[in-house]
Every structure is written in structure tokens, then in C-alpha cells.
C-alpha positions, -999 to +999 in steps of 0.1 A: -743-367-296-704-371-300-704-374-339-690-341-340-655-354-347-669-377-376-678-366-412-705-380-435-703-378-472-736-388-490-729-398-526-758-397-550-764-385-584-775-399-620-775-436-623-744-447-645-723-418-631-700-437-612-713-437-577-699-472-570-665-461-582-667-430-560-675-452-529-644-474-537-625-442-540-635-431-506-629-467-492-593-464-505-592-430-488-601-447-453-639-441-450-663-466-439-684-469-468-723-483-473-741-485-506-778-482-507-786-476-472-824-469-468-832-432-466-852-440-432-823-455-417-798-426-422-809-406-389-802-438-369-770-445-385-759-408-384-763-411-346-735-436-345-710-416-365-680-405-342-691-430-315-668-457-329-633-455-341-640-469-375-671-448-378-652-413-377-655-408-414-683-424-435-695-421-470-732-433-479-743-442-514-781-433-520-799-439-551-828-415-559-852-433-582-886-418-578-906-386-563-916-400-529-878-410-524-866-375-533-890-359-509-879-382-481-844-377-488-844-339-486-864-342-454-836-364-440-808-337-452-828-311-434-829-330-402-790-339-404-785-302-405-807-293-377-788-320-356-756-299-364-740-332-381-709-326-404-724-337-437-718-330-472-738-340-505-718-349-535-738-353-567-722-372-594-733-365-632-724-371-666-737-360-701-767-381-715-747-394-743-721-411-718-746-422-695-763-440-723-734-452-734-724-470-701-755-486-699-752-500-735-718-512-728-725-530-693-761-541-705-775-531-671-812-520-667-817-485-657-835-483-622-864-466-638-870-497-662-879-476-692-861-472-725-825-459-716-831-427-734-863-420-716-851-432-682-822-407-682-843-377-691-868-387-663-843-393-637-825-358-648-861-342-641-864-358-607-829-350-594-828-313-608-838-298-574-814-324-554-785-314-576-791-275-568-787-285-532-753-306-535-723-291-520-701-304-548-711-314-586-688-338-603-690-342-640-677-378-646-682-377-683-644-374-693-627-386-658-609-416-654-609-434-621-575-418-610-588-383-619-623-393-601-603-400-569-583-371-571-615-349-574-630-366-543-596-360-523-599-323-529-638-325-517-629-338-485-615-306-476-647-288-476-658-274-442-684-259-428-667-225-424-666-194-445-635-209-462-645-217-499-626-241-523-623-230-558-617-251-590-607-233-623-613-253-652-603-247-689-624-265-716-633-266-753-668-259-764-663-285-790-662-311-765-693-295-744-694-274-714-685-293-679-717-304-663-704-295-627-694-257-637-711-232-616-698-200-637-689-203-672-670-176-694-665-178-729-633-164-740-635-170-777-637-132-783-600-133-781-578-140-811-572-176-815-534-185-812-543-218-831-542-196-864-507-186-858-485-214-871-457-210-846-483-214-818-507-241-832-489-269-816-484-253-782-507-250-754-517-219-730-493-233-707-463-222-728-450-188-726-452-177-763-490-183-760-494-159-730-471-132-744-492-135-775-524-132-756-513-105-731-502-083-761-538-080-773-558-047-765-579-050-738-568-084-725-553-072-691-584-051-684-607-083-690-585-106-669-585-082-639-621-072-644-633-104-646-612-118-615-623-090-594-660-098-603-656-136-593-638-121-558-669-097-553-692-126-558-677-152-534-691-140-503-725-139-516-719-178-527-707-184-491-737-167-474-758-191-496-740-220-481-717-227-509-684-241-500-669-254-532-673-234-566-661-244-601-654-217-625-651-230-661-633-208-687-639-220-724-626-215-759-629-233-791-606-263-787-597-259-748-558-258-757-549-222-759-569-191-747-589-210-719-558-226-705-538-196-701-566-176-688-577-203-663-540-207-651-538-168-645-571-166-627-562-197-605-531-177-595-547-144-590-574-161-567-545-179-548-527-148-541-559-133-528-559-161-502-584-187-515-579-224-520-577-231-555-571-261-578-565-260-616-576-285-643-572-283-680-598-307-693-591-308-730-555-296-732-544-330-747-569-333-774 
């Protein structure tokens, strides 16, 4: 089969999490996109990938709406792996509140056909195991279309090699934990620069905030120790087939402590030879 030169990205996840927008982003990136391809046809279609110039890079949007479809889909993914096809599964998610708000605003009927709150809860239950199988989980709750496209652009660099792409995110607990986080560290044990009048309006990207935190007892030992722990775990994640890992660092508001520590961690991991992206979700709030 000549599709070794092609790539297949399968986009799925919670209804209302942005699958259509994700497919549009893939289309802008030069991918041949198909939405709602029947699961039974995926293997036949996959056999064509790479045989034609316009089918070198493909993105498929798949809806999983009930248990039977889920089982068929998992079986299909396993078969693609046995065929040696270069495929990645991207799972789009969002908080229940955001999903319900989106359905309410668009007045679309939920695919499960129930009360929206009940349908979201049931769909999340059905998709729990599928989410765990994903190569990349993307939380679209607070992403603009431009930010979603940027995240997807980074996902295109995923490879079947032992190379791992890391994403270090800072966030504020008052705004919720990122749904796509694989590892979460709470740094609220550190003194909060917010309560220092001269630092309140600054962020963790400003030198005075960094100098304030670096001067606190135990800070350097924590940062070095936690970074070393992450580096020690990465080979184990790679062994389990993970090629993309999201590390979330949280403080109260997501503007001071988490921002500085996320930045420092990103630089240390990058210096260690890893491919790292840095994102500060709540820094402007």
C-alpha cells in the first residue's frame, strides 16, 4: 500500500466542541477533509491515501453517538494500526457549561436527542475510553478560531517516533482546570505576588515577579525537582504510545506564579532537547 507518504488525522470528540471549525482549519492547512464519513468506510478510504496527490494529507470528522458506533470505531482504529497507516486521533472537548451554552445559542438539537444537560452527560460517559486513546486532546472552551488553528498546526508535527511534543500551559484555578491537561501541578503553595502592591498589575512574564518568586525559600529546589520528575516520566509516556503531552501549571488567577513557572519549565525542557510550546491561558484576565 503506497499510503506511507500520506497522513490521516481523525477528528472526533464532544458534540459542540468545534469539529466543524477544526476541519475548516485543516482545510486551510491544505488537507483533504471529509465530515461524517461512515465508520465502515474508513478502511477502504484509508487505502486510497497516498495514491493520489490530493489525498496525501487527509482529515476525517467522525461523530460517535452511541455504544455500538464506539465499538466499531475502536476496532477500525486498531485495524489502521495493524496496517501501519500513519494516523492520529484528535479529541475535541469543552466544559459542560460551554457545550450547553453553544447548543442553546445555536438552537441545534443534540445528536443524542435528549435534554441538553442529560445528553452532554451521557455523551461524555460514552466517549470516556475514546478520549483516553486520543493522541491529542484539545480543550476548546476558551479558544478562539485562530487559537484552535494554532493548536492544530502544532499537532501536525506529531510523529510515530520516540519524539514527543510538549505543551506547557499556565492557568488560573478560578477559571477551571484545562480539560486537555495530562499532568496538573498546583503552585498555590507559593506566596502570591498579587498581594504585593508593586507587582499586582504585572504578570509572571515581568522580571520583578520572577525575581520575587526566585527569592522565596525552596523555590529553586521545587522548580528543579519538578522539572527533573517530568523528564524522568517522559520515556514512560513515550513507551505507552504518547506523542503529545500537556503539562498544566495552576495558581489562583493564572497571571503571576503559574505564568513564571510555566515559562521556566518550558525553557528547561527545551534546553533538554524536547519540542516545547508555551501558552498562558488566563494571563489577560
